[in-house]
N, C-alpha and C positions, 0 to 999 in steps of 0.2 A: 504494500500500500504506500502511495506517495505521500510525502509531507509537503504541504502547500502553505506558503506564507506570503503576506503582502507587507512590504516595508517602504518607508519614505526613501526617495532617491535623491542623490546629490550629484555634484559635478563628476564624481568618480564613476557614476553609473551612466553618464551621458553616452559613452561608447556603446554599451550593450543596448541602450534604448534606441540609438541610431541604427544599429544592426537589425533589431526586431522591426523597427519601422520600415526599413528597406525591404526585408524579407516579406513582411506582411503586404506591402504595396505590390510587390511582384507576384504574390500569391492571389491577390484580390482584384487588382485593377486592369490587367491586360485585356479583359473582356469588356471593360467599361471605358477606359481612356486610351489615347494614343501613347505609344512608347515615348514620343517627344514630351508629352505632358507629364507622364510618370517621371521621366528623368528630371524635368523642371521642378516638379513638386518635391522630389527627394532632395535635390540640390538646394532648394530654397528652405525646406522645413525639417529635414532629417539628417543633416550633417551634425557632427559632434558640436561644432560651434553654434549651429542653429538651436540645438537642444539646450546648450548652456545659456544662450541668450534668452530663450523662453523661461528658463529657470530664474535668471536674473530679473526678468520683467514681471515676475509674480505668478507664473504657472507652477503649481505643485505637482511633482511627478511621484508615482508610486509604482514599484516593480513587483511583479508576481513571480515567486520562485516555486519551482517544483523540485524537490530533493536538491536544494541549493543551486539549481540551474535556472537562469532567467528565462522565462517562457512568455512573458507579456508585460504590458505596462498600461497605465492610464495617467492622463494629466488633466488637472482641473484648475478652475479659477473662479473665485467668487465674483458674481456679476450683480449689478443693481437689482432691486426688487426681489430680494430674498432668494436669488437663484444661484445654485452651484452649476457652473457650466463645465461639461465634459468636453475638453478640447480634442483629446486623442484617446483611443482605446484600441489596443492591438494585441492579438495573441498569435503565436506561431501556429501554423496549420496543424502541426502534430499534436497540439493539445486542445484543438477545437472539439466541442462535443463532450468535454469532461466537466462542464459546469463552471469553468473558470471565468467566463464572461459574466455570468450571473454573480459569482463571488466578488468580482471587481465592482460591479454595480451596487451590490449590497454594501460593500465596504465604503463606497463613495456616498451612498445614501446615509449611512451612519455618521460619516464625517460631516455631511451637510447638516444633519439634525443636531449634531453637537455644536454647531455654529448658529443654531436657530434659523437655518435656511428652510424654505418651504417647498422648493421644487428643484429637480434636476433638468438640465437642458443640454441638447447636443444637436449637431448637424450631421446628417448622413446623406451620402450621394443617393439619388433616387433609384439608381440601378445596382446599388450595393446590396448583396444578400443579407448583410447585417441589419438592414431595415426590418426584416421579418423577425429577427432576434429581438430588436428593441420593442416591436409590437407585442411580442410574447411577454416582455418584462413590464408591460403596462405603460409604455410611452405612447403618447398620442401626437399626431401631426398638428402643429399649431400654425405652420406656415409652409408654403412651397416657394422657394426662392431660386433665382438665377443670379449668382454673384459674379460680376466681372472681376477677374483676377489675373493680372499681368498678361493680358491677351487671351486668356482662357475664360470659360464660363463654368463656375461650380454650380451644377444643378442639384440642389439639395432639398431635403425636407428638414425643417426645424422641428424637433420633437421635444416634448416635455413630459415629465412625470411628477405628479403631486406626491409629496411625502406625507405620510400619516404619522402621527405621534405614537 
C-alpha cells in the first residue's frame, strides 16, 4: 500500500513541479492544442524560473508525494470575494484514477475553510477531460470565457464550488 502525503512546496521543489507540469501538458494537450502553443505555454509558465516567480508573486504550491516520489502538485491563490483560486492542478498519468485529484481538492478545500474562504474557483480548457472530473467533484460552470493570451485564445470554463462548513 502506498503512502501518500501533501506538503507545502518551496523554491527547492520548483524543478520537480516544472517537470510534472511539462509531462502533464504533453500527456493532456496534444489532442487539444497545437505543438506550437504547448511549447509556448510550457516556456512561459512551467520553467523553473516561471514557477519560482509565481511562488514569489503569492501563489502557494503544494506537492503530492506517493512513497516519497513527487506525483503531482496544485497551486492556489486567495482571490477577492472569499475565493481560493486553483491556478494549477496536475498529476502524472501513472497515478490518475487513484483518487489523488480528489485528495488534492479536499486538501485545498480544507485550506480554504481554515482561511474562512467560501468557495473554490478554477479555469479548465473546454476540451480538457479534467472538466468531467471537476463536475464529479461538484464544481459548476459559472462562466464560459475566451481569453486572448499572447496571440492564442484560452477557451475555458470558469468553474466554482461552494464550500460547506
